[in-house]
C-alpha positions in Angstrom: 263.6 154.8 253.1 266.8 156.9 253.7 270.0 155.5 253.6 272.7 155.3 256.7 275.4 158.3 255.9 278.7 157.1 255.9 280.6 159.8 257.9 281.6 156.8 260.0 283.4 155.8 257.1 285.8 158.5 257.0 286.9 158.0 260.5 287.6 154.3 259.7 289.7 155.1 257.3 291.5 158.3 258.9 294.3 156.3 260.8 295.5 154.7 257.6 295.8 157.9 255.7 298.9 159.5 256.9 300.9 156.5 255.0 299.4 157.2 251.8 299.9 160.9 252.1 303.5 160.1 252.6 303.3 158.3 249.5 301.7 160.9 247.3 304.1 163.0 248.1 306.8 160.7 247.2 304.7 160.1 244.0 305.0 164.0 243.4 309.0 164.2 244.0 309.6 161.7 241.8 307.4 162.5 238.8 307.0 160.0 235.9 305.7 161.5 232.3 303.5 159.7 230.0 305.0 156.0 229.1 307.7 156.3 231.8 305.5 155.7 234.6 307.3 152.2 235.7 308.8 153.5 238.8 305.3 154.5 239.8 303.8 151.1 238.7 306.8 149.3 240.8 306.1 151.3 244.2 301.9 150.8 243.7 302.5 146.7 242.6 304.4 146.4 245.8 302.2 148.3 247.7 299.0 146.3 246.5 300.8 143.0 246.8 301.8 143.8 250.3 297.9 143.9 251.3 297.5 140.3 249.8 295.7 142.0 246.4 296.8 140.4 243.2 298.6 142.2 241.0 298.6 141.8 237.2 301.7 144.3 235.4 302.2 145.5 232.0 298.7 146.2 230.7 299.3 149.1 227.8 302.6 149.9 229.3 303.0 150.8 232.9 299.4 149.9 233.5 298.4 147.3 236.4 295.5 145.9 238.1 295.3 144.9 241.4 292.1 142.3 241.6 290.5 141.5 245.0 288.2 139.6 245.6 285.4 138.4 248.5 282.6 136.4 249.3 281.0 134.3 246.0 279.3 136.8 243.7 280.0 137.4 239.8 279.3 141.2 240.4 282.4 143.3 239.8 283.5 147.2 239.8 286.9 148.9 238.3 288.2 151.5 239.9 290.7 153.4 238.3 293.2 156.2 238.9 296.0 157.5 236.3 299.3 158.1 237.5 301.2 160.3 234.2 303.1 163.4 235.1 303.4 166.7 232.8 306.2 168.1 231.2 306.5 171.7 233.5 309.0 172.9 235.8 307.4 173.0 239.2 307.3 176.5 241.1 305.6 175.2 244.5 309.0 175.5 247.0 307.4 172.3 248.4 309.7 170.1 251.0 308.5 167.8 248.7 308.4 169.2 245.2 309.5 167.4 242.2 313.2 166.6 241.8 312.8 165.6 238.3 314.1 169.1 236.5 310.8 170.0 233.9 308.3 167.2 235.1 305.9 167.9 238.0 302.7 166.2 239.1 300.7 169.2 237.8 297.0 167.7 237.6 296.7 165.5 240.7 297.2 162.4 239.5 299.8 161.2 242.2 296.7 162.4 244.7 294.2 160.1 242.4 296.9 157.1 242.4 297.0 157.5 246.6 292.8 157.9 246.9 292.5 154.4 245.2 295.5 152.5 247.0 293.9 154.1 250.4 291.0 152.4 248.9 292.7 149.3 248.2 293.9 148.9 251.6 291.0 149.3 253.1 288.9 147.2 251.5 291.3 144.6 251.8 291.5 144.5 255.4 287.3 144.6 255.7 286.4 142.5 252.9 282.6 144.1 253.4 281.3 143.3 250.0 280.1 140.3 248.2 282.1 140.1 244.5 285.7 141.1 242.7 287.1 144.9 243.0 289.2 145.8 240.1 292.1 148.4 241.2 292.9 150.2 237.5 296.3 152.0 237.4 296.2 153.8 234.3 299.6 154.8 232.4 299.2 157.9 229.8 296.4 159.6 230.5 297.9 163.1 229.3 299.3 162.5 225.9 298.4 159.4 224.0 295.6 157.3 225.4 296.9 154.8 227.6 293.1 154.1 228.4 292.7 152.9 224.7 296.1 151.1 225.3 295.3 148.9 228.0 291.3 148.1 226.6 293.6 146.9 223.3 295.5 144.7 225.5 292.8 143.2 226.7 292.0 145.4 230.0 287.7 143.9 230.4 288.2 140.9 228.7 290.7 139.7 231.3 289.2 142.0 234.1 285.4 142.2 233.6 283.5 144.5 235.0 279.8 145.5 235.3 281.0 149.1 235.9 284.5 151.2 235.6 284.3 155.0 237.8 287.1 157.2 237.9 287.6 160.7 239.6 289.2 163.8 239.3 290.4 166.7 241.2 289.1 170.2 241.0 290.4 172.7 242.1 287.9 175.7 242.1 285.7 173.6 243.8 285.3 173.7 247.7 287.9 171.1 249.0 286.1 167.7 249.5 282.8 168.6 247.6 281.6 166.2 244.8 280.2 166.5 241.7 277.9 163.9 239.5 276.2 164.6 236.7 274.8 161.9 233.8 276.0 162.5 229.9 278.5 164.5 228.8 280.8 165.1 231.5 284.3 165.9 229.2 284.8 167.2 225.6 285.9 165.1 222.4 289.0 166.8 220.4 289.9 166.9 216.9 293.6 168.6 216.1 293.8 170.1 212.9 296.9 170.6 211.1 296.9 173.3 208.1 299.8 173.9 205.4 298.9 176.9 203.4 301.5 177.3 200.2 301.7 180.4 198.4 304.4 182.0 196.2 307.3 183.9 197.8 308.4 187.0 196.8 310.4 190.3 198.4 308.8 192.4 200.7 308.8 195.0 198.3 306.9 193.6 195.4 304.1 191.6 196.9 302.2 191.7 193.9 304.2 189.4 192.4 303.5 186.6 194.7 300.8 185.1 197.2 300.9 185.9 200.7 300.7 182.9 203.0 300.5 184.6 206.2 297.3 187.4 204.6 295.6 184.1 204.0 296.6 182.5 206.8 295.2 185.4 209.1 291.8 185.2 206.7 291.6 181.7 207.3 291.6 182.2 211.2 288.9 184.4 211.1 287.0 182.2 208.8 287.1 179.3 211.9 285.3 181.6 213.9 282.6 180.8 211.6 281.9 177.5 212.0 281.0 177.6 216.1 278.8 181.3 215.2 277.4 180.5 212.2 277.0 177.1 210.8 276.4 175.3 214.5 272.8 175.4 216.3 273.3 177.8 218.9 272.3 175.6 221.3 275.2 172.9 220.8 278.5 173.4 222.0 282.2 173.4 220.5 285.3 175.1 220.3 287.9 176.1 217.4 291.2 177.2 218.8 293.8 177.9 216.6 297.1 177.6 218.7 300.0 177.9 216.2 300.7 180.5 213.3 304.2 180.0 212.0 305.6 181.4 208.8 308.5 183.3 207.9 312.1 183.9 208.8 313.2 187.2 208.1 311.7 191.0 208.3 311.9 191.5 203.9 310.3 188.0 202.5 306.9 187.2 201.7 307.2 183.4 202.9 306.6 180.2 200.6 304.5 178.6 203.1 302.5 179.1 206.7 301.3 176.3 208.9 298.8 176.4 211.4 297.3 173.8 214.3 294.9 173.8 217.0 291.9 171.7 218.2 288.0 171.4 217.8 286.3 170.5 220.6 282.9 168.7 220.9 280.6 167.0 223.2 278.0 165.0 220.5 279.6 162.8 217.5 277.3 164.8 215.3 278.7 168.3 216.2 282.5 166.5 215.4 281.2 165.4 211.6 279.9 169.0 211.2 283.4 170.7 212.7 284.8 168.1 210.5 283.5 168.8 207.5 283.1 172.5 207.7 286.7 173.0 208.5 288.7 171.6 205.6 286.3 172.9 202.8 286.7 176.8 205.0 290.0 176.5 204.8 290.5 175.2 201.3 288.2 177.8 199.4 289.2 180.6 201.5 292.9 180.1 200.5 292.0 179.4 196.8 290.5 182.7 197.1 293.8 183.9 197.7 295.4 182.5 194.7 296.8 179.8 197.7 296.8 176.6 198.3 296.0 174.0 201.5 296.9 171.4 202.7 294.6 170.2 206.1 295.1 166.8 208.1 292.7 166.5 210.5 293.5 163.9 213.5 290.9 162.5 216.2 291.4 162.6 219.7 290.1 161.6 222.4 286.3 160.9 222.5 283.9 162.4 224.7 283.7 161.3 228.2 279.9 160.9 228.5 278.4 159.4 232.1 275.5 156.3 232.0 272.6 157.5 233.8 272.4 154.5 235.9 275.7 154.4 237.4 275.7 158.0 237.8 273.0 157.3 240.0 275.5 155.2 242.1 277.4 157.7 242.8 275.0 160.6 243.4 273.6 158.6 246.4 277.3 157.6 247.7 278.5 161.0 247.1 275.2 162.7 249.2 275.5 159.7 252.0 279.2 160.9 252.2 279.5 164.6 251.9 275.5 165.7 252.3 273.7 167.5 250.0 275.1 170.8 250.8 278.6 169.5 249.2 277.4 167.6 246.5 277.0 169.5 243.1 274.5 168.3 240.5 274.9 170.6 237.8 278.7 171.2 237.0 278.7 172.3 233.4 280.6 170.0 231.3 284.2 170.9 230.5 285.7 171.0 227.0 288.8 169.6 228.4 289.4 165.7 226.8 289.9 163.1 228.8 290.7 159.3 227.8 288.6 157.6 230.7 286.4 158.3 227.4 287.2 154.7 226.2 286.4 153.1 229.1 283.0 154.4 229.2 282.9 153.5 225.8 283.6 149.9 226.5 281.9 149.7 229.7 279.0 151.8 231.7 280.8 153.9 234.2 281.1 157.4 235.7 283.5 160.2 236.0 283.1 162.0 239.0 284.8 165.4 240.3 286.8 166.1 243.8 286.7 169.8 244.7 290.4 170.7 245.6 289.8 173.9 247.0 291.8 177.1 245.9 295.4 176.1 246.4 298.4 177.7 246.1 297.1 181.3 244.7 294.0 179.7 243.5 295.8 178.2 240.4 294.4 175.8 238.5 295.2 172.2 236.6 298.9 172.0 234.5 299.8 175.2 236.5 303.5 175.3 238.2 302.0 176.4 241.4 299.4 173.5 241.6 299.7 171.2 244.4 297.0 168.2 245.0 294.9 168.4 248.6 296.1 165.8 250.4 292.7 165.8 252.5 291.4 164.8 249.9 293.3 161.3 250.1 291.2 160.8 253.1 287.5 162.0 251.3 288.4 160.0 247.8 289.3 156.7 249.3 285.9 156.7 251.2 284.2 157.7 248.2 285.8 154.7 246.6 285.1 152.1 250.0 281.6 153.3 249.8 280.7 152.6 246.2 282.6 149.4 246.0 280.8 148.3 248.9 277.6 149.5 248.2 277.5 148.1 244.3 278.8 144.9 245.7 276.2 145.0 248.6 273.6 144.3 246.6 272.0 148.0 246.6 269.7 149.1 243.1 270.7 152.8 242.6 267.9 155.3 243.4 265.2 155.5 240.5 
């Protein structure tokens, strides 16, 4: 049986949207870096409290949760928005451009916060659901896994949910379109730091030393063989050297060279392969040249993997909200990383993309010309409302 479309919901939310668009622009003017989002948290708490939503502060730092109950059901849903900005100097010339030098909402977290707030306001007014909605406003997505800190601070023990959901804007998708898929959507990361110790000497007498720059160059090339020759061609991984530093003057072979970068993967077994092969290749390449290598691996964010059942809920809600022509089910996973992965490891859920449109010059995220598309405050909020009302209204996900 076909379900009723959610188009009227967009019109019901429309009168409330301008206030939250203005709030989004306020957040854009006063961005705060990871672990510093206290003004943002204060303003979010003020609004939630004014709408009659119970607020709990100080979860994992500046994190907070707004709790809204209706009816008698024990069902619950968690909706998450991230709040932090980036260390980027804005170059948009918008009237609401960042007032904090070198800090900018270049990833749209101001918009994510506004979308969830609009949904919270509407749900607080209407309460057409049976259960509990937990509005999760998370700090520090960009830097040090605020999601993991909130979980360690008892997030899901204090605010239990049956499923948890998040949404991120995507500049290379049509504005207002939605993309939903089960399985991997974002990669996990492992950072590597390599210290190559050679023997310094005069540039005129290289045979009297061991040149760590030459060794580092061979290491960079050798690392590319992990993906091309050690990994199953049907699997996915990326090994990227991001820095290579050595020497200070033109006529000296330095004593040391350092490299750093990341390895990215979707599956734990691929991560294990990367972690096994990289130190072996580096150490033996260095040894072959008479140098010594010290390798440090640091695991970063986990892979973001959507659960099938919860992705089914999101697919059906998206279809009824924007229609099949604006619903993308085949968007490929990204090798970027996202700390919502920790929430999906703790609780079933789904991470959804909303198209931001081409924007200024077609720029992507983390760009000084980026800006969130204000039209998505309405569409994103409508998705959250429809998802909450659907899941807490007793509808089963599609088969």
